[in-house]
C-alpha positions in Angstrom: 152.6 101.6 11.5 152.3 103.7 14.7 150.8 102.3 17.9 149.4 104.9 20.3 149.2 104.2 24.0 147.3 106.6 26.2 146.9 106.8 30.0 145.8 109.4 32.5 143.8 112.6 31.9 143.9 116.3 32.3 147.5 117.5 32.9 148.8 114.0 33.5 148.5 112.5 30.1 151.2 110.2 29.0 151.8 109.2 25.3 154.1 106.6 23.9 154.8 106.0 20.2 152.1 108.3 19.1 151.6 111.1 16.5 149.5 112.9 19.2 150.9 116.0 20.9 149.2 116.8 24.3 149.2 119.9 26.4 146.8 119.6 29.4 143.4 118.8 27.8 144.4 120.0 24.4 145.5 117.5 21.8 146.9 117.8 18.3 146.7 114.8 16.0 149.7 114.5 13.6 149.8 118.3 13.5 146.5 118.4 11.5 143.5 118.2 13.9 143.3 120.0 17.2 140.9 119.1 20.0 140.5 121.9 22.5 139.1 122.0 26.1 138.0 118.4 26.4 139.9 115.2 25.7 139.3 113.1 28.8 139.8 109.5 28.1 140.2 108.0 31.6 139.1 110.1 34.5 138.8 108.9 38.0 135.1 108.3 37.6 135.5 106.1 34.5 134.1 108.7 32.1 135.2 109.2 28.6 134.6 112.7 27.2 135.8 113.6 23.7 134.9 116.8 22.0 134.7 120.5 22.8 133.1 121.0 26.2 131.7 117.5 26.3 130.9 116.5 29.9 131.9 120.0 31.0 129.7 120.2 34.1 130.3 116.7 35.3 131.0 116.4 39.1 130.1 113.0 40.4 128.6 111.3 37.3 130.4 108.0 36.5 130.7 105.5 33.7 129.6 108.0 31.0 130.7 108.1 27.4 130.3 111.4 25.4 131.6 111.9 21.9 130.8 115.1 20.1 130.8 118.9 20.7 128.9 119.7 24.0 127.6 116.1 24.3 126.5 115.5 28.0 127.4 119.2 28.4 125.2 119.8 31.6 125.6 116.4 33.2 126.5 116.7 36.9 125.6 113.4 38.6 124.1 111.2 35.8 125.7 107.9 35.3 126.0 105.1 32.7 125.0 107.4 29.8 126.2 107.2 26.2 126.0 110.4 24.1 127.2 110.2 20.5 126.8 113.3 18.4 126.8 117.1 18.7 124.8 118.2 21.7 123.4 114.8 22.4 122.1 114.5 26.0 123.1 118.2 26.2 120.8 119.2 29.2 121.1 115.9 31.1 121.9 116.5 34.7 121.0 113.4 36.8 119.4 111.1 34.2 120.9 107.6 34.1 121.2 104.7 31.7 120.4 106.8 28.6 121.7 106.2 25.1 121.6 109.0 22.6 123.1 108.8 19.1 122.6 111.7 16.6 122.7 115.5 16.6 120.6 116.8 19.5 119.2 113.4 20.4 117.7 113.6 23.9 118.8 117.2 23.9 116.5 118.5 26.7 116.6 115.4 28.8 117.3 116.4 32.4 116.4 113.5 34.7 114.8 111.0 32.4 116.2 107.4 32.7 116.5 104.4 30.5 115.8 106.1 27.2 117.3 105.1 23.8 117.3 107.8 21.1 118.8 106.9 17.7 118.7 109.5 15.0 118.9 113.3 14.5 116.8 115.0 17.2 115.1 111.8 18.3 113.5 112.3 21.8 114.9 115.9 21.6 112.4 117.5 23.9 112.2 114.7 26.4 112.8 116.1 29.9 111.7 113.4 32.5 110.2 110.7 30.3 111.6 107.2 30.9 111.8 103.9 29.2 111.3 105.3 25.7 112.8 103.9 22.5 113.0 106.2 19.5 114.7 105.2 16.3 114.6 107.5 13.3 115.0 111.2 12.6 112.8 113.3 14.9 111.0 110.2 16.2 109.3 111.1 19.5 110.7 114.6 18.9 108.2 116.5 21.1 108.0 114.0 23.9 108.5 115.7 27.3 107.2 113.4 30.0 105.7 110.5 28.1 107.1 107.1 29.1 107.3 103.6 27.8 106.8 104.5 24.1 108.4 102.8 21.1 108.8 104.8 17.9 110.6 103.6 14.8 110.8 105.6 11.6 111.1 109.2 10.5 108.6 111.5 12.5 106.9 108.6 14.3 105.1 109.9 17.4 106.5 113.3 16.5 104.0 115.4 18.4 103.6 113.1 21.4 104.2 115.0 24.6 102.7 113.1 27.5 101.3 109.9 25.9 102.5 106.7 27.5 102.8 103.1 26.2 102.4 103.8 22.5 104.0 101.8 19.7 104.4 103.3 16.3 106.3 101.5 13.6 106.6 103.1 10.2 107.3 106.6 8.9 105.0 109.3 10.3 102.9 106.7 12.2 101.0 108.3 15.1 102.7 111.5 14.1 99.9 113.8 15.6 99.4 111.9 18.8 99.9 114.2 21.8 98.6 112.7 25.0 97.0 109.5 23.9 98.0 106.3 25.6 98.5 102.7 24.6 98.0 103.0 20.9 99.6 100.7 18.3 100.2 101.8 14.8 102.0 99.7 12.2 102.9 100.9 8.8 103.6 104.1 6.8 101.5 107.0 8.2 99.2 104.6 10.2 97.2 106.6 12.7 98.9 109.7 11.6 96.1 112.2 12.4 94.9 110.7 15.7 95.6 113.4 18.2 94.7 112.0 21.6 93.4 108.5 21.0 93.5 106.0 23.9 
């Protein structure tokens, strides 16, 4: 059994008893898998970036974790974000306290804070919306500035753009809502065709 110990980042990586070969920010694992351009496990701002061009633009952002190709790619000052999946939180610049898990989850988020997106392209179009929770593939997909929404299930609140304070639980519930506020839909396709109900 091999125990790997890692410290430092960039050109100052140190490895002991490891099958990992390091040159700058490039790493090869046991001669089989190569990670290029971004393997930053302990930078001075307490960020962890793993994956091609993850966290590439980061300047003063701190306490971020990005795992996946181009995850947190545009982040400059955002802090305390977690991005798991290819291009998750891709456009985030100064948004804080976001959690994105899944391909292109919170993809267009720039300054939105306190969002949780779990599932492929969940909250993908969100830019400045805050305090949203989306769980399920493409849940709250079209949301841009809507805030304080909860969506659980595939395509829930899919077309919501600016609506606030909605709760949709169940596949495709409130799917066509765009700007309606403070709606509650419970169950499969409940309120699916309501476009702007309040």
